[in-house]
N, C-alpha and C positions, 0 to 999 in steps of 0.2 A: 285365187286371183290368176287369171290367165297370163301367161308369160312364156314367150317362145325362146327365151335365151337359153343357150346351153352352157352349163356351169361346170368347171372342173374344180373339185375341192382338193387342196394340197395339204396332206397331213391327216392321219386317221387316229388322232387322240380324242379326248373328250370333246373339245370344241369342234374338230373336224366332223365327228360323228353327229354332233347336234346340227351342223350345217347340212349334212346329207339328210337328215330327218326333216328338217324344215323344208328343203327344196322338194323332197318327195311329196310332202304334204301339199305344196303349192302346184304339183304337177309339172315342175321344171325339170328337163333332162339333166342328169347329173352323172359325172363320172369322178373317180378318186385316184390320186397317185400319192405314193409315200416312198421316201428313200429307204425305209426300213422294210425288210422282208416280211416281218411279223408284227405290224403295229398293234397298239393296245386294243383297238376295237374291231380288229378283223373278223373275229368270230361273230360279234354282233351284226356286222354288215352282212356277212354271208348268210346268217340265219334270218334276219329280217328283210333284207333287200337283195336277194340273189341276182336280181335283174341288173343291179348297178355295176357297171364296168369298173374294174380296179386293176391298176398296174402298179406293182410294188418292187422294191429293191433299188429303185432309182426314180427321180422325178422324170416322168415319161414325157418327152418332147411333143410326141404326137397328140397326147391328150391336152397338153398345155397350149399348143399353137393352134389346135382346131376349136378351142373354146371361144365362146363369145364373152365369157367373163370368168375370172379366176377368183375363187374364195380361198384365201391364204390363212392357215392356222397361225396363231401369234408367235409360236416358237420358231418359225421358219423365217429367215431374213429376206427382205426385198432384194438383197445383194446376192442371193443364191443365183449362180449362173443361169440355170434353166428359167428362173423367174425374170431375171434381167432380160433374157432373150425375148420372152413373151411381151414384156413392157416395151421393148424397142419395136416390136411388131404392132404396137398400138392397142394391145388387148388390156382392158381394165383389170387391175388387181386390187381387190378390196379384202377387208377382214370381216369377221362375223359381226362386230359391233357396227361397222358401217352398214352392213346389210340389215341389221337390226334397226338402225337409224332411219333407213328408207322405208320401213314398215311400221315404225312405232306409232302408237295411238294414244299416249298419255304423257304427261310431263316427266322428264328425266332429271334426277339429281346424280351428278357424276363426281366421282372421287378417285384421285390418284396421289402418289407420293412414294418415296422409297420405303418408309416405315409408317405403320399405323392405319393404312388404308382399309384393311379388313375390319378392325375395330370400329372405325368411323362409319363404314358402310353399314355394319350390323346395327350400330346405335342409331343411325338416321332412320333405318327401317323401323326400329322400335318407336321412335319419335312419331312417325306417320301413324303407326298402329295406335299408339297411346292417345292420339288426337281423334280417334274414332274413324280413321281413313284406312284404306287398303293399300298395302305396298307389296311389290314384287321385288325381291333383292337378289342380285346375282352378278353376272359378268365374269371377272377374274376370280370372284369369291363364290364357291358353291355352284349354282345353277348357271350354265352358259346363257348368254343374253338371248339367243334365238329360242331357246327352250321356254323362256319366260312369255313369249308371245303366244304360246299354246293356251295359256291360262286366261281366265276372265280378265279383261283389262282392269288394271288397278287405278287408284287416284294418282300414284307415283311409281315410277320404276326407279330403284336406287341401285346404281351400278358401280362396282369397283373396276377400275380400268388400269391395265398395265401399260408401261411405255411401248410394248410390242403391239398391243391392241390399238394404241393411239396413233401409231405410224400410219395406219390405213383408213383413218376416218376423214370424212369430208362433210357429211350431212348432219351429223349430231348437233343438236341445238338444246343443250341442257337448260333447264330452268335455273339451276345453281350449279356451280362447279368449283372444285378446289384442288390445288396442289398442296399437300400437307407439309412437304419437306423434300429436299433434294440433297442426297449424299452420294458418293461414288458407288455405283452398282451396275451390273451388266456390262462391264467395260470389255468383256469378250465380244460383245455385240456392237458396241459403240466406240468409235475412235477415241473419244474423250468425253468428259462429263458435259461439255458444251452441247454435244449432239444428243446426249441422253436427256439433258434438260430441254432441249428443243422438242423432242418427242413429247415429253410431259406437257409442254405448253400448248400443245394442240387441243388439249381439253377446253381451253378458254375461247378457242376461235369463234364460236358462234353462241357462247353462253350468255344468258340474260344478266346473271350476277356472278362475279368472281370473288371467291373467298380465299384470301391468301395469308401466308405466315410472315408477319412483319419481322420476326426474329431470323428469317431465312429469306433474304431478299431475292434469292434465285427463284422464288415462287411467285414474285410480284408480276402481274400481267404486264406485257409490253404494249398491248393495245389500250386505248382510252375507253375501257368498259366501265360499266357500274361495278363497283367493288367495295368490299369491307375487309379489314384485316383482323387477325387474332394474334395474340402473343402473351407472354408472361408479364409484361408491364401493365400498370394501371391504365385502364382504357380512356381514351378521350371520346368526344362525341362521335357516334357512329363507328366505334371500335369495340372489339371483344377482348377481354383481358382479365387479369387477376387483381382484385382489390382486397387489401388487408383491412379488416375491421375488428377491433377488440382482439387482435392477435390471430384472427381466423381468416384464411384465404377464402374469397368468394369468387365464383364465376360471375362476371359482370358484362354488361353491354351498355356502353356510354356511362351515364351516371346512375344506372339501375343495377343493384345487386340481385342476381337471379337465384343463386344457390350456394351455400357453404360447400366446399369440397368435401368436408367431413360427412356429408349426407349421401355421397356417392358410394356405391359398392366398389367401383373401379379404383384400383390402387395405383399409386405412382404419379409423380409430377408430369410425366410425359402424357398421361391420360387426362390431365387437366387441359393440355393443348388439344388432344383429340376431341374432348368434350366441347371446347370452345369452337372448333372447326364445325362440329355437328350442329351446334346451336346456330351459327351463321348460315349454314346450309338450310337448316329447317326454317328459321325466321324468314329468310328472303324467298323461300319457296311457298311461303303462306301457311306453314304448319302452326298450330296454336301454341302459344307460350305455355299453356297449362300442360298440353301433351308432351312438350319438350322437357319440362321439369319433371313430370311423372316418369318419363323414360330414363332420365339422368339418375333418378333415385332408385330405379328398379333394375337397370341393366347390369348384369354380372360380369360382363366382358366375354371374351371368346376363349374357348379351351386352348390351353398351351400358349396364351399370350398374357403373361403376368396374372395367371389365374391363381387366386387364393385357394389353397387346399385344406389347411387346418392349422389350428394352434395346439401345441403340445408343450407343457411345462414352460409356458411363456415364450416359446419360440414359434414364429410364423413360418409356414412352408408355402413356397410359391412356385408354380409351374410355368416357366417361360420357355418351353421347348422350341417354340418358333423362333427364338433368338439364335439364328444360324449364321450371323455375321458380327463383327466387332461393333458396328453402329447400333444394331438392334440390342445387343447385350448391354452396351454402355447406357443406352436409353433406359433399360429396365433398371440397371444399378443406380443410375442418377435419379431416376424417377422415384424408386423406392426409398432413396436416402432422405426424401422429405418426410417420410412417415415412420421410419425405423427408429426405435429408441436406443438400440445398441449398435450392432455392426452387421454386415452382410457376409454370409459364408456362400461363396459361388461354387456351384458344381458345373464344370465346363469340360469340353473335349469332344473328339469325334474326328471327322474329315474336314480339316481346315481349308477355307477358300482363299486365305490371304496370309501374308507374311509379316504385316506390320501390326503389332499388338500394343503399340505405345499408348493409345487412348484407353485400352482396357487396363494396361498397367497402372495408369494414372488414376482411373476410377476405382480400381481395387485398392491402391495405396490409400485413397482418401477415405473410402467407405467400408472396406473389407476387413474381415478378421482373418480369413484364410481362403484359399482356393483349393478345391478337391478336383483332381484331373482324371478323366477317364478317356478311353478310346485311343485310336491310332496316333493321333497328333498331340497327345498329352505332353510329351517332352518338348515338343516344338513351341507350344503355348507357354510352358513353364520357362523356357528360355527367353520369352518375350516379356516376362513380368519383372518387376523390380527384385533385386537380390534379397532384400529384407521381407518380401511378402512370404507368409507362411504357405507352403505348398505341400500337399499330400497326394498320393497316387492311389487309384483303386482300379481293380480289374473288372468289376462289375458295377452296375447301378446300385445294387443292394449294399455292396460294400461302401460306396460313395455316401450313401444315406447314413449308414451306421457311423462312419467317420465324422460326417457332418453333425450328427446328433451328439456325439461325444464332444465335439469342439464348441457347439453352440451354447450361449449363455441366455438367461431370460432377457427379453427385449430384442434378441437377434432375429434376423430373417435368414432362412436357408433357401437360396434362389438357384433353381435349375435354369440356366440360360447359357446354352453350351458354346455359343460363338462358332459352331461348326454344324456341318451336315451330319446325319445320323446313320448313314448306310454301312458303316463298318460294324455296328452292333445291333441295329434295329432296322425294321422295314422302311420307316420314315420318321419325321419328326413327331407325328401323332402317336406312333407306337412308343417311341421314346418317352413322351409325356404321359401317356397312359401307364407305362411301367412304373415310372416315378410316382405318379398319383396313387397307384394301387399299393405300392410299398409303403409310402408315407402314411396312407390311411390305416395300414396294418401295424404301424408302430405302437408299442405299448408304453 
């Protein structure tokens, strides 16, 4: 596509590099700047595109102010002084998702929320495929949005979108869109949860259908759009919810029961909500009900997100290494409480992002048998739990697993949901979850 605009890409991480590749393919002159002297994709840029000008170590004002358009990586704030200066000069600043929206050629299903968005995004992708249609899945999850445009156009693009990505969208017109939930997060970027919620709500601006969580009214659209809600209560007409029939909870839409939750591989009550949101997104996008049900029965969930590992001596072992904050870990505990016959033994610890563990303390008191703590902030978490909660400390993941095995009784769940980042002991949360999984699978 001929385009004479000169674009400066700000940030040379995964998303920034995908922007460079897209612009080069389009024949659009591009330059790159990054405040880091050695950003993650520098070697790839120099190897594949040596002709692309790049200035590093500081956001280069010359490259920014001479650009006709700036493509901003989502990790960089619009309030960065060099970006603010460019905005004052009237230079358009957009993100990769906005650029995607300007070039997209198929319907988009868009998903955001503080927790659960990766699971819902992957599940909706499976629903599309189970209906015999083609899906391209990405955005904040996996493949950057612009990389999806390289492939054969699908029947649907299914995008996970972060609040950072949503800050710079104007043209995105999703077929269906959802905000799953809103809880405090990224408050180092936003002055308050109000501004964080406002960023999330941009997903609804041009959506054909809004799917919101009636148990979290912060997610309710402010505009008078076509919308349906999901929640744990029994659904009324044109609502999604849970209906109890003969003692079994069913996923239901209006007066129709769609599927007993016992037929899903996904574990945990929080995944009932994720499933309901995915159903709403799929139905209103025109995906077949048969395909939706087929995907719900077969979707195993994502690695490291309440992922069932094995049963040993009547004890279930679950990997929720992605639980890196109190809200996420509480969601896992509360969700699994609906299925556990005994108690939950929680393995937690690492680099804590927060100081208030009161919600965790309450969840553990209600559903927990014990907490096994690892990592740098083990003592800090222990201090935030109730005095009567049984706490044990381990120096390694292997030791934590062996302690948990000794504590567990038939009917219990041992849950790795660390409440913390992983970098004190592991490369990342995936590495932490992989180590846990390998050790648990090796138990005799």
